[in-house]
Steps between C-alpha positions, in 0.01 A plus 500: 500500500629844408476829686167667578299186430187529713123458521497192275316168520697196390318176428614158606735271309738759358860384445802694381305823454666841493322821592701807398510848658187706556239229447188591694131410509525187289332166557689203355309182430717200578456135429247266653721230653856365530442347156357815344723795586628820344876528457757726331268801510612862527305816572683802363585829675213735569217259423217637715128485548293797616451417867430216744139475384591500130809281463654415166426129436794300362433143389806308389465159336571205727711195413718664237879481475556841339537851646194719524512875550230745607515878480324812390554613142542865397121541493469375858343167407607172660681263265615145576747350253783259437806679357615204290169509311592847370811386314 
């Protein structure tokens, strides 16, 4: 977890996840069991929801072996992607 990471809700069954600086008011959906978990996920700097009542919902795919990233684009919209898919 980076600096100034606060007011977030992390689901269960998250493994090897990185939350970068300034992430606030997000709710991360995790996996459902030890056999269905989210891994290799990263939430980028400054990804924020509006407040504790209106958190930004981030749903990563479970049971995948590739890296998943979540962040706000230049328009302020949440995007979840796999960098290797862009090449």
